[in-house]
Each structure stands twice: as C-alpha cells, then as structure tokens.
All heavy atoms as a GROMACS GRO file, in nm:
protein
  401
    1MET      N    1  -2.086  -0.876   0.587
    1MET     CA    2  -2.000  -0.901   0.477
    1MET      C    3  -1.981  -1.055   0.460
    1MET      O    4  -1.949  -1.124   0.564
    1MET     CB    5  -1.864  -0.833   0.499
    1MET     CG    6  -1.759  -0.870   0.393
    1MET     SD    7  -1.595  -0.807   0.432
    1MET     CE    8  -1.610  -0.650   0.354
    2ASN      N    9  -2.001  -1.107   0.348
    2ASN     CA   10  -1.987  -1.250   0.324
    2ASN      C   11  -1.833  -1.276   0.304
    2ASN      O   12  -1.767  -1.199   0.235
    2ASN     CB   13  -2.064  -1.293   0.199
    2ASN     CG   14  -2.210  -1.287   0.220
    2ASN    OD1   15  -2.261  -1.295   0.331
    2ASN    ND2   16  -2.290  -1.278   0.110
    3LYS      N   17  -1.795  -1.387   0.357
    3LYS     CA   18  -1.657  -1.426   0.337
    3LYS      C   19  -1.649  -1.542   0.238
    3LYS      O   20  -1.737  -1.634   0.246
    3LYS     CB   21  -1.600  -1.472   0.473
    3LYS     CG   22  -1.605  -1.371   0.587
    3LYS     CD   23  -1.491  -1.282   0.580
    3LYS     CE   24  -1.502  -1.183   0.700
    3LYS     NZ   25  -1.388  -1.111   0.729
    4GLU      N   26  -1.551  -1.539   0.156
    4GLU     CA   27  -1.528  -1.645   0.060
    4GLU      C   28  -1.413  -1.732   0.106
    4GLU      O   29  -1.318  -1.680   0.165
    4GLU     CB   30  -1.499  -1.587  -0.079
    4GLU     CG   31  -1.611  -1.512  -0.142
    4GLU     CD   32  -1.722  -1.606  -0.197
    4GLU    OE1   33  -1.680  -1.719  -0.237
    4GLU    OE2   34  -1.834  -1.568  -0.203
    5VAL      N   35  -1.409  -1.856   0.077
    5VAL     CA   36  -1.299  -1.945   0.101
    5VAL      C   37  -1.227  -1.968  -0.028
    5VAL      O   38  -1.282  -1.997  -0.133
    5VAL     CB   39  -1.352  -2.078   0.156
    5VAL    CG1   40  -1.230  -2.173   0.180
    5VAL    CG2   41  -1.429  -2.057   0.288
    6ILE      N   42  -1.093  -1.949  -0.017
    6ILE     CA   43  -1.006  -1.981  -0.135
    6ILE      C   44  -0.896  -2.074  -0.083
    6ILE      O   45  -0.857  -2.075   0.036
    6ILE     CB   46  -0.944  -1.855  -0.199
    6ILE    CG1   47  -0.851  -1.784  -0.103
    6ILE    CG2   48  -1.050  -1.766  -0.258
    6ILE    CD1   49  -0.770  -1.672  -0.171
    7TYR      N   50  -0.842  -2.150  -0.176
    7TYR     CA   51  -0.733  -2.248  -0.143
    7TYR      C   52  -0.614  -2.204  -0.225
    7TYR      O   53  -0.627  -2.179  -0.348
    7TYR     CB   54  -0.777  -2.383  -0.176
    7TYR     CG   55  -0.888  -2.437  -0.092
    7TYR    CD1   56  -1.017  -2.428  -0.135
    7TYR    CD2   57  -0.869  -2.478   0.038
    7TYR    CE1   58  -1.125  -2.469  -0.063
    7TYR    CE2   59  -0.970  -2.516   0.117
    7TYR     CZ   60  -1.102  -2.519   0.065
    7TYR     OH   61  -1.207  -2.558   0.140
    8VAL      N   62  -0.499  -2.187  -0.161
    8VAL     CA   63  -0.378  -2.147  -0.230
    8VAL      C   64  -0.266  -2.245  -0.200
    8VAL      O   65  -0.250  -2.280  -0.086
    8VAL     CB   66  -0.340  -2.004  -0.184
    8VAL    CG1   67  -0.207  -1.960  -0.247
    8VAL    CG2   68  -0.451  -1.902  -0.203
    9ARG      N   69  -0.191  -2.281  -0.300
    9ARG     CA   70  -0.073  -2.364  -0.281
    9ARG      C   71   0.054  -2.273  -0.274
    9ARG      O   72   0.068  -2.196  -0.372
    9ARG     CB   73  -0.063  -2.469  -0.389
    9ARG     CG   74  -0.174  -2.568  -0.392
    9ARG     CD   75  -0.156  -2.666  -0.510
    9ARG     NE   76  -0.273  -2.744  -0.526
    9ARG     CZ   77  -0.298  -2.867  -0.484
    9ARG    NH1   78  -0.195  -2.915  -0.411
    9ARG    NH2   79  -0.401  -2.931  -0.502
   10ILE      N   80   0.123  -2.286  -0.168
   10ILE     CA   81   0.247  -2.207  -0.163
   10ILE      C   82   0.364  -2.294  -0.119
   10ILE      O   83   0.343  -2.406  -0.063
   10ILE     CB   84   0.235  -2.084  -0.065
   10ILE    CG1   85   0.200  -2.130   0.080
   10ILE    CG2   86   0.128  -1.989  -0.112
   10ILE    CD1   87   0.209  -2.015   0.179
   11ASP      N   88   0.482  -2.248  -0.147
   11ASP     CA   89   0.604  -2.316  -0.109
   11ASP      C   90   0.615  -2.335   0.036
   11ASP      O   91   0.575  -2.236   0.116
   11ASP     CB   92   0.722  -2.239  -0.166
   11ASP     CG   93   0.854  -2.311  -0.142
   11ASP    OD1   94   0.876  -2.417  -0.204
   11ASP    OD2   95   0.930  -2.255  -0.060
   12GLU      N   96   0.668  -2.440   0.085
   12GLU     CA   97   0.678  -2.467   0.229
   12GLU      C   98   0.753  -2.362   0.302
   12GLU      O   99   0.718  -2.316   0.410
   12GLU     CB  100   0.741  -2.600   0.248
   12GLU     CG  101   0.752  -2.644   0.394
   12GLU     CD  102   0.818  -2.782   0.412
   12GLU    OE1  103   0.831  -2.859   0.316
   12GLU    OE2  104   0.859  -2.813   0.526
   13ASP      N  105   0.864  -2.310   0.241
   13ASP     CA  106   0.951  -2.211   0.300
   13ASP      C  107   0.873  -2.080   0.317
   13ASP      O  108   0.886  -2.011   0.421
   13ASP     CB  109   1.078  -2.190   0.220
   13ASP     CG  110   1.174  -2.304   0.223
   13ASP    OD1  111   1.166  -2.382   0.322
   13ASP    OD2  112   1.253  -2.327   0.134
   14LEU      N  113   0.794  -2.043   0.213
   14LEU     CA  114   0.717  -1.925   0.219
   14LEU      C  115   0.611  -1.928   0.333
   14LEU      O  116   0.592  -1.837   0.409
   14LEU     CB  117   0.642  -1.897   0.090
   14LEU     CG  118   0.550  -1.774   0.077
   14LEU    CD1  119   0.625  -1.645   0.110
   14LEU    CD2  120   0.482  -1.766  -0.058
   15LYS      N  121   0.554  -2.043   0.344
   15LYS     CA  122   0.449  -2.062   0.454
   15LYS      C  123   0.520  -2.048   0.593
   15LYS      O  124   0.468  -1.987   0.684
   15LYS     CB  125   0.378  -2.194   0.451
   15LYS     CG  126   0.277  -2.205   0.558
   15LYS     CD  127   0.196  -2.335   0.558
   15LYS     CE  128   0.093  -2.343   0.664
   15LYS     NZ  129   0.149  -2.341   0.803
   16LYS      N  130   0.640  -2.104   0.610
   16LYS     CA  131   0.710  -2.096   0.732
   16LYS      C  132   0.742  -1.948   0.768
   16LYS      O  133   0.725  -1.903   0.881
   16LYS     CB  134   0.838  -2.176   0.727
   16LYS     CG  135   0.818  -2.327   0.736
   16LYS     CD  136   0.946  -2.404   0.736
   16LYS     CE  137   0.929  -2.551   0.732
   16LYS     NZ  138   1.054  -2.627   0.723
   17GLU      N  139   0.786  -1.873   0.666
   17GLU     CA  140   0.815  -1.732   0.690
   17GLU      C  141   0.689  -1.653   0.724
   17GLU      O  142   0.690  -1.572   0.818
   17GLU     CB  143   0.878  -1.671   0.568
   17GLU     CG  144   1.022  -1.721   0.548
   17GLU     CD  145   1.095  -1.641   0.442
   17GLU    OE1  146   1.106  -1.519   0.462
   17GLU    OE2  147   1.142  -1.706   0.347
   18LEU      N  148   0.580  -1.682   0.656
   18LEU     CA  149   0.450  -1.611   0.691
   18LEU      C  150   0.408  -1.652   0.827
   18LEU      O  151   0.358  -1.564   0.900
   18LEU     CB  152   0.345  -1.646   0.586
   18LEU     CG  153   0.370  -1.588   0.444
   18LEU    CD1  154   0.275  -1.648   0.348
   18LEU    CD2  155   0.359  -1.438   0.447
   19ASP      N  156   0.420  -1.778   0.865
   19ASP     CA  157   0.386  -1.818   0.999
   19ASP      C  158   0.466  -1.744   1.105
   19ASP      O  159   0.409  -1.701   1.212
   19ASP     CB  160   0.407  -1.973   1.019
   19ASP     CG  161   0.302  -2.054   0.958
   19ASP    OD1  162   0.182  -2.010   0.945
   19ASP    OD2  163   0.330  -2.174   0.929
   20MET      N  164   0.595  -1.723   1.080
   20MET     CA  165   0.676  -1.654   1.176
   20MET      C  166   0.634  -1.507   1.191
   20MET      O  167   0.633  -1.453   1.300
   20MET     CB  168   0.824  -1.667   1.132
   20MET     CG  169   0.886  -1.807   1.153
   20MET     SD  170   1.050  -1.828   1.091
   20MET     CE  171   1.139  -1.688   1.161
   21ILE      N  172   0.606  -1.442   1.077
   21ILE     CA  173   0.565  -1.305   1.082
   21ILE      C  174   0.432  -1.293   1.157
   21ILE      O  175   0.418  -1.202   1.240
   21ILE     CB  176   0.544  -1.250   0.942
   21ILE    CG1  177   0.681  -1.236   0.874
   21ILE    CG2  178   0.484  -1.112   0.939
   21ILE    CD1  179   0.679  -1.211   0.722
   22ALA      N  180   0.337  -1.385   1.128
   22ALA     CA  181   0.203  -1.382   1.197
   22ALA      C  182   0.226  -1.395   1.339
   22ALA      O  183   0.163  -1.329   1.419
   22ALA     CB  184   0.113  -1.490   1.135
   23LEU      N  185   0.308  -1.482   1.383
   23LEU     CA  186   0.338  -1.503   1.525
   23LEU      C  187   0.391  -1.376   1.590
   23LEU      O  188   0.352  -1.337   1.693
   23LEU     CB  189   0.432  -1.624   1.544
   23LEU     CG  190   0.460  -1.669   1.686
   23LEU    CD1  191   0.334  -1.714   1.757
   23LEU    CD2  192   0.564  -1.780   1.685
   24GLU      N  193   0.494  -1.318   1.521
   24GLU     CA  194   0.554  -1.192   1.576
   24GLU      C  195   0.449  -1.083   1.589
   24GLU      O  196   0.460  -0.996   1.677
   24GLU     CB  197   0.668  -1.149   1.484
   24GLU     CG  198   0.791  -1.237   1.488
   24GLU     CD  199   0.896  -1.193   1.386
   24GLU    OE1  200   0.880  -1.081   1.322
   24GLU    OE2  201   0.991  -1.270   1.367
   25GLU      N  202   0.360  -1.074   1.491
   25GLU     CA  203   0.258  -0.971   1.496
   25GLU      C  204   0.130  -1.007   1.565
   25GLU      O  205   0.030  -0.934   1.566
   25GLU     CB  206   0.225  -0.929   1.347
   25GLU     CG  207   0.336  -0.870   1.275
   25GLU     CD  208   0.299  -0.806   1.140
   25GLU    OE1  209   0.180  -0.821   1.101
   25GLU    OE2  210   0.392  -0.758   1.075
   26GLN      N  211   0.135  -1.120   1.634
   26GLN     CA  212   0.019  -1.172   1.710
   26GLN      C  213  -0.111  -1.173   1.629
   26GLN      O  214  -0.214  -1.134   1.664
   26GLN     CB  215  -0.004  -1.094   1.834
   26GLN     CG  216   0.121  -1.108   1.933
   26GLN     CD  217   0.098  -1.026   2.053
   26GLN    OE1  218   0.014  -0.933   2.069
   26GLN    NE2  219   0.179  -1.059   2.152
   27ARG      N  220  -0.090  -1.228   1.504
   27ARG     CA  221  -0.210  -1.246   1.408
   27ARG      C  222  -0.219  -1.390   1.373
   27ARG      O  223  -0.126  -1.469   1.389
   27ARG     CB  224  -0.177  -1.173   1.277
   27ARG     CG  225  -0.155  -1.026   1.283
   27ARG     CD  226  -0.120  -0.979   1.138
   27ARG     NE  227  -0.094  -0.836   1.123
   27ARG     CZ  228  -0.184  -0.751   1.086
   27ARG    NH1  229  -0.305  -0.792   1.053
   27ARG    NH2  230  -0.156  -0.625   1.078
   28SER      N  231  -0.333  -1.427   1.318
   28SER     CA  232  -0.343  -1.558   1.262
   28SER      C  233  -0.278  -1.549   1.121
   28SER      O  234  -0.267  -1.438   1.070
   28SER     CB  235  -0.496  -1.602   1.249
   28SER     OG  236  -0.561  -1.510   1.155
   29LEU      N  237  -0.250  -1.661   1.069
   29LEU     CA  238  -0.195  -1.665   0.932
   29LEU      C  239  -0.300  -1.612   0.833
   29LEU      O  240  -0.266  -1.533   0.748
   29LEU     CB  241  -0.152  -1.808   0.897
   29LEU     CG  242  -0.100  -1.831   0.754
   29LEU    CD1  243   0.020  -1.733   0.729
   29LEU    CD2  244  -0.065  -1.971   0.729
   30ASN      N  245  -0.423  -1.645   0.852
   30ASN     CA  246  -0.535  -1.599   0.767
   30ASN      C  247  -0.538  -1.447   0.768
   30ASN      O  248  -0.546  -1.385   0.661
   30ASN     CB  249  -0.664  -1.657   0.804
   30ASN     CG  250  -0.775  -1.615   0.717
   30ASN    OD1  251  -0.789  -1.661   0.601
   30ASN    ND2  252  -0.853  -1.523   0.763
   31ASN      N  253  -0.533  -1.393   0.889
   31ASN     CA  254  -0.540  -1.243   0.905
   31ASN      C  255  -0.428  -1.176   0.837
   31ASN      O  256  -0.442  -1.074   0.777
   31ASN     CB  257  -0.550  -1.213   1.054
   31ASN     CG  258  -0.559  -1.066   1.077
   31ASN    OD1  259  -0.462  -0.991   1.096
   31ASN    ND2  260  -0.684  -1.014   1.075
   32LEU      N  261  -0.309  -1.233   0.846
   32LEU     CA  262  -0.185  -1.176   0.787
   32LEU      C  263  -0.203  -1.177   0.642
   32LEU      O  264  -0.177  -1.081   0.572
   32LEU     CB  265  -0.062  -1.253   0.829
   32LEU     CG  266   0.064  -1.205   0.767
   32LEU    CD1  267   0.105  -1.066   0.803
   32LEU    CD2  268   0.181  -1.301   0.798
   33VAL      N  269  -0.247  -1.286   0.580
   33VAL     CA  270  -0.264  -1.298   0.437
   33VAL      C  271  -0.372  -1.198   0.384
   33VAL      O  272  -0.343  -1.131   0.284
   33VAL     CB  273  -0.296  -1.445   0.393
   33VAL    CG1  274  -0.331  -1.456   0.247
   33VAL    CG2  275  -0.178  -1.536   0.425
   34VAL      N  276  -0.479  -1.186   0.453
   34VAL     CA  277  -0.580  -1.091   0.415
   34VAL      C  278  -0.523  -0.946   0.418
   34VAL      O  279  -0.547  -0.862   0.334
   34VAL     CB  280  -0.707  -1.103   0.504
   34VAL    CG1  281  -0.803  -0.988   0.480
   34VAL    CG2  282  -0.773  -1.234   0.477
   35TYR      N  283  -0.443  -0.920   0.529
   35TYR     CA  284  -0.385  -0.787   0.542
   35TYR      C  285  -0.288  -0.758   0.421
   35TYR      O  286  -0.291  -0.652   0.360
   35TYR     CB  287  -0.308  -0.777   0.673
   35TYR     CG  288  -0.222  -0.656   0.688
   35TYR    CD1  289  -0.275  -0.531   0.714
   35TYR    CD2  290  -0.081  -0.664   0.670
   35TYR    CE1  291  -0.197  -0.415   0.727
   35TYR    CE2  292  -0.002  -0.554   0.678
   35TYR     CZ  293  -0.062  -0.429   0.706
   35TYR     OH  294   0.021  -0.322   0.713
   36ILE      N  295  -0.204  -0.853   0.390
   36ILE     CA  296  -0.106  -0.843   0.283
   36ILE      C  297  -0.181  -0.818   0.151
   36ILE      O  298  -0.140  -0.726   0.072
   36ILE     CB  299  -0.009  -0.963   0.273
   36ILE    CG1  300   0.084  -0.967   0.393
   36ILE    CG2  301   0.065  -0.960   0.142
   36ILE    CD1  302   0.161  -1.091   0.409
   37LEU      N  303  -0.278  -0.900   0.125
   37LEU     CA  304  -0.356  -0.882  -0.002
   37LEU      C  305  -0.434  -0.750  -0.012
   37LEU      O  306  -0.432  -0.685  -0.115
   37LEU     CB  307  -0.457  -0.999  -0.020
   37LEU     CG  308  -0.393  -1.131  -0.048
   37LEU    CD1  309  -0.498  -1.243  -0.046
   37LEU    CD2  310  -0.318  -1.135  -0.179
   38SER      N  311  -0.490  -0.706   0.102
   38SER     CA  312  -0.552  -0.576   0.104
   38SER      C  313  -0.458  -0.464   0.082
   38SER      O  314  -0.491  -0.366   0.008
   38SER     CB  315  -0.629  -0.558   0.238
   38SER     OG  316  -0.726  -0.656   0.255
   39LYS      N  317  -0.339  -0.466   0.138
   39LYS     CA  318  -0.239  -0.362   0.124
   39LYS      C  319  -0.192  -0.361  -0.021
   39LYS      O  320  -0.183  -0.249  -0.074
   39LYS     CB  321  -0.124  -0.390   0.218
   39LYS     CG  322  -0.020  -0.281   0.223
   39LYS     CD  323   0.085  -0.309   0.326
   39LYS     CE  324   0.197  -0.202   0.325
   39LYS     NZ  325   0.301  -0.223   0.418
   40TYR      N  326  -0.171  -0.474  -0.080
   40TYR     CA  327  -0.126  -0.481  -0.217
   40TYR      C  328  -0.237  -0.419  -0.314
   40TYR      O  329  -0.204  -0.343  -0.396
   40TYR     CB  330  -0.101  -0.624  -0.262
   40TYR     CG  331  -0.073  -0.638  -0.412
   40TYR    CD1  332   0.059  -0.608  -0.452
   40TYR    CD2  333  -0.171  -0.671  -0.501
   40TYR    CE1  334   0.085  -0.620  -0.593
   40TYR    CE2  335  -0.143  -0.679  -0.631
   40TYR     CZ  336  -0.012  -0.651  -0.683
   40TYR     OH  337   0.015  -0.654  -0.816
   41LEU      N  338  -0.362  -0.461  -0.288
   41LEU     CA  339  -0.470  -0.409  -0.366
   41LEU      C  340  -0.484  -0.254  -0.356
   41LEU      O  341  -0.503  -0.186  -0.461
   41LEU     CB  342  -0.602  -0.475  -0.328
   41LEU     CG  343  -0.725  -0.444  -0.413
   41LEU    CD1  344  -0.704  -0.484  -0.559
   41LEU    CD2  345  -0.848  -0.515  -0.355
   42LYS      N  346  -0.467  -0.202  -0.233
   42LYS     CA  347  -0.474  -0.055  -0.217
   42LYS      C  348  -0.364   0.009  -0.299
   42LYS      O  349  -0.386   0.113  -0.365
   42LYS     CB  350  -0.467  -0.026  -0.073
   42LYS     CG  351  -0.472   0.125  -0.033
   42LYS     CD  352  -0.470   0.142   0.105
   42LYS     CE  353  -0.466   0.293   0.145
   42LYS     NZ  354  -0.458   0.318   0.288
   43GLU      N  355  -0.240  -0.041  -0.289
   43GLU     CA  356  -0.125   0.014  -0.361
   43GLU      C  357  -0.148   0.009  -0.511
   43GLU      O  358  -0.111   0.094  -0.583
   43GLU     CB  359   0.001  -0.054  -0.318
   43GLU     CG  360   0.044  -0.019  -0.173
   43GLU     CD  361   0.168  -0.092  -0.133
   43GLU    OE1  362   0.232  -0.165  -0.210
   43GLU    OE2  363   0.202  -0.084  -0.012
   44TYR      N  364  -0.200  -0.110  -0.554
   44TYR     CA  365  -0.223  -0.127  -0.697
   44TYR      C  366  -0.325  -0.030  -0.753
   44TYR      O  367  -0.306   0.022  -0.863
   44TYR     CB  368  -0.275  -0.277  -0.721
   44TYR     CG  369  -0.299  -0.309  -0.865
   44TYR    CD1  370  -0.198  -0.353  -0.939
   44TYR    CD2  371  -0.430  -0.296  -0.915
   44TYR    CE1  372  -0.222  -0.387  -1.076
   44TYR    CE2  373  -0.453  -0.330  -1.048
   44TYR     CZ  374  -0.349  -0.374  -1.128
   44TYR     OH  375  -0.372  -0.404  -1.259
   45LYS      N  376  -0.429  -0.002  -0.676
   45LYS     CA  377  -0.532   0.090  -0.722
   45LYS      C  378  -0.477   0.234  -0.723
   45LYS      O  379  -0.527   0.317  -0.799
   45LYS     CB  380  -0.651   0.085  -0.625
   45LYS     CG  381  -0.736  -0.038  -0.647
   45LYS     CD  382  -0.856  -0.034  -0.553
   45LYS     CE  383  -0.943  -0.154  -0.567
   45LYS     NZ  384  -1.061  -0.149  -0.480
   46ASN      N  385  -0.378   0.268  -0.644
   46ASN     CA  386  -0.322   0.402  -0.637
   46ASN      C  387  -0.219   0.427  -0.744
   46ASN      O  388  -0.168   0.537  -0.755
   46ASN     CB  389  -0.266   0.429  -0.500
   46ASN     CG  390  -0.367   0.450  -0.392
   46ASN    OD1  391  -0.480   0.491  -0.418
   46ASN    ND2  392  -0.333   0.413  -0.269
   47LYS      N  393  -0.188   0.328  -0.826
   47LYS     CA  394  -0.089   0.350  -0.936
   47LYS      C  395  -0.148   0.437  -1.041
   47LYS      O  396  -0.261   0.433  -1.080
   47LYS     CB  397  -0.050   0.214  -0.999
   47LYS     CG  398   0.046   0.138  -0.909
   47LYS     CD  399   0.088   0.014  -0.986
   47LYS     CE  400   0.182  -0.073  -0.899
   47LYS     NZ  401   0.223  -0.189  -0.966
   0.00000   0.00000   0.00000
C-alpha cells in the first residue's frame, strides 16, 4: 500500500489534546490521526 503525505494546519490546543490522547493510548500522533480519520470515514459510509 502506498502512503501519501499530507500537511494539515491545526490549532495549537487541538494538537496538544491529540498528543495527550496518543500518549495515553501508546500511539504515535500520526497513527492516532489515521485511526480517527478511518473511523470517521467508516461511520460516514454507514449513513
């Protein structure tokens, strides 16, 4: 599977919260963001 690189600008507070969640779940920030986006996409398709 080919991986694409994207750049996203987010609020500093949002990044801090995501960093904290990633740390709690022992994930990288990238892995957490991919997980969140995948979960959203799955829910969106099931509508």
